[in-house]
C-alpha positions as CSV (number, residue, x, y, z in Angstrom):
1,M,134.4,-38.6,118.4
2,F,133.8,-38.3,122.1
3,R,132.5,-35.4,124.1
4,V,132.6,-34.8,127.9
5,G,130.2,-32.7,129.9
6,V,130.1,-31.7,133.6
7,G,127.0,-31.0,135.6
8,W,126.4,-29.5,139.0
9,D,123.3,-29.0,141.0
10,R,122.3,-28.1,144.6
11,H,118.9,-28.2,146.2
12,R,117.9,-27.0,149.7
13,L,116.6,-29.7,152.0
14,E,113.2,-29.0,153.6
15,P,111.2,-30.9,156.2
16,G,108.1,-32.6,154.8
17,R,109.4,-32.9,151.3
18,L,109.7,-36.3,149.7
19,C,113.4,-37.2,149.3
20,T,114.1,-38.6,145.8
21,L,117.7,-38.7,144.7
22,G,119.0,-40.5,141.6
23,G,115.4,-41.6,140.9
24,V,115.2,-43.5,144.2
25,R,112.9,-42.5,147.0
26,F,114.4,-42.3,150.5
27,A,111.2,-42.8,152.5
28,D,113.1,-42.8,155.8
29,C,114.6,-39.3,155.3
30,P,112.8,-36.6,157.2
31,V,113.8,-33.9,154.7
32,G,113.7,-33.7,150.9
33,P,115.1,-31.5,148.2
34,L,113.1,-28.4,147.3
35,G,112.7,-27.7,143.6
36,H,110.3,-26.8,140.8
37,S,110.2,-30.4,139.7
38,D,110.8,-33.2,142.2
39,G,114.1,-31.5,143.2
40,D,116.3,-34.6,142.3
41,A,119.7,-32.8,142.3
42,V,121.4,-36.0,141.2
43,V,119.4,-36.4,138.0
44,H,119.5,-32.7,137.3
45,A,123.3,-32.7,137.5
46,V,123.4,-35.7,135.1
47,I,121.1,-33.9,132.7
48,D,123.3,-30.8,132.7
49,A,126.4,-33.0,132.0
50,L,124.7,-34.7,129.1
51,L,123.3,-31.6,127.5
52,G,126.6,-29.8,128.0
53,A,128.6,-32.6,126.4
54,A,126.3,-32.5,123.4
55,G,126.4,-28.7,123.1
56,L,122.7,-28.4,123.8
57,G,122.8,-26.0,126.7
58,D,121.5,-26.9,130.2
59,I,118.4,-28.1,132.0
60,G,117.0,-24.6,132.4
61,R,116.9,-24.1,128.7
62,H,114.9,-27.2,128.0
63,F,112.8,-27.5,131.2
64,P,112.7,-24.0,132.7
65,D,111.5,-23.6,136.3
66,T,109.3,-20.7,135.0
67,D,107.2,-23.1,133.0
68,P,104.3,-24.6,134.9
69,A,104.4,-27.7,132.7
70,W,107.5,-28.9,134.6
71,A,106.1,-28.2,138.1
72,G,106.4,-31.4,140.1
73,A,107.9,-33.2,137.1
74,D,109.6,-36.6,137.6
75,S,113.3,-36.0,137.0
76,L,113.7,-39.5,135.4
77,D,111.2,-38.4,132.8
78,L,113.3,-35.3,132.2
79,L,116.3,-37.6,131.9
80,A,114.6,-39.7,129.3
81,R,113.6,-36.6,127.3
82,S,117.2,-35.3,127.5
83,R,118.6,-38.6,126.2
84,A,116.1,-38.4,123.3
85,K,117.5,-34.9,122.6
86,L,121.0,-36.3,122.5
87,A,119.9,-39.1,120.1
88,A,118.3,-36.5,117.9
89,A,121.5,-34.6,117.8
90,G,123.5,-37.7,116.9
91,W,124.9,-38.6,120.3
92,R,124.7,-41.6,122.7
93,V,125.8,-42.0,126.3
94,V,129.0,-44.0,127.0
95,N,129.0,-43.6,130.8
96,V,128.1,-41.2,133.6
97,D,130.0,-40.7,136.9
98,I,128.2,-39.0,139.8
99,T,129.2,-37.8,143.3
100,L,126.5,-36.7,145.7
101,I,127.5,-34.6,148.7
102,A,125.0,-34.9,151.5
103,Q,125.1,-35.3,155.3
104,R,121.8,-37.2,154.9
105,P,120.5,-39.5,153.5
106,T,123.3,-42.1,153.4
107,I,123.9,-42.9,149.8
108,A,126.1,-46.0,149.7
109,P,123.3,-48.6,150.5
110,R,121.2,-47.2,147.7
111,A,123.9,-46.4,145.1
112,A,123.2,-49.5,143.0
113,A,119.5,-48.8,143.0
114,M,120.2,-45.2,141.9
115,A,122.5,-46.4,139.1
116,A,119.8,-48.8,137.9
117,A,117.0,-46.2,138.1
118,M,119.0,-43.8,135.9
119,A,120.4,-46.4,133.5
120,G,116.9,-47.2,132.1
121,P,116.1,-43.7,130.8
122,L,119.7,-43.4,129.6
123,R,119.5,-46.7,127.8
124,V,122.7,-48.0,129.2
125,E,123.7,-50.9,131.5
126,P,123.6,-49.9,135.2
127,A,127.4,-50.7,135.4
128,L,127.9,-47.6,133.2
129,V,126.3,-45.3,135.8
130,S,128.6,-44.8,138.8
131,V,127.0,-43.2,141.9
132,K,129.2,-42.2,144.9
133,G,128.2,-40.4,148.0
134,T,130.2,-38.4,150.5
135,S,129.2,-36.4,153.6
136,G,129.9,-32.8,154.2
137,E,132.0,-33.8,157.2
138,G,130.0,-31.3,159.2
139,L,131.2,-28.4,157.0
140,G,129.4,-26.1,154.7
141,P,125.7,-26.2,153.9
142,E,125.9,-30.0,153.0
143,G,127.6,-30.8,156.3
144,R,125.0,-28.8,158.2
145,G,122.2,-30.8,156.4
146,E,120.9,-27.7,154.7
147,C,121.2,-29.0,151.1
148,V,122.4,-31.8,148.8
149,T,124.9,-31.1,146.0
150,A,125.5,-33.3,143.0
151,L,128.4,-33.3,140.5
152,A,128.2,-35.4,137.3
153,V,130.5,-36.1,134.4
154,A,129.2,-37.7,131.2
155,L,131.0,-39.1,128.3
156,L,129.2,-39.2,124.9
157,T,130.1,-40.7,121.6
158,E,128.6,-40.3,118.1
159,A,125.5,-42.4,117.8
160,G,126.9,-44.4,114.9
161,A,130.1,-45.3,116.8
162,A,130.7,-49.0,117.7
163,E,129.4,-50.1,121.1
164,S,131.9,-49.8,124.0
165,G,131.6,-53.4,125.1
166,G,131.1,-52.2,128.7
């Protein structure tokens, strides 16, 4: 059996914030995502896609922004915890596909590093994590550089199912 989940997240960009997206630090970016944790909208969208596919709710149910325990949390740690929740429910990740919409930073040069950073906590090969970036083309809040928006799709299979060979 397979299950598909979709995740979406958006974070405002603020000057002086560290910019971490897909678990990768963009040290040369003058703005970073604002959030209760590290604000990594890419990883948050992936978490929502995974939890949704497994029927386990969303990131807010498991790591609420009202809980001080998650203040400043590393989103890759939240991803690892989410994958463990999937495993406990009998699911494993087949692949994840992500699109990040942002005027800045430029994603393409760091897409492979982002895939590798997320693959570890997901316990999959980096080739099974696709990261794509697109600009806002000057339109909307992404195009004006006000925020980053991430969309993710995740495919899960039952934990006992044969390996995909990918």
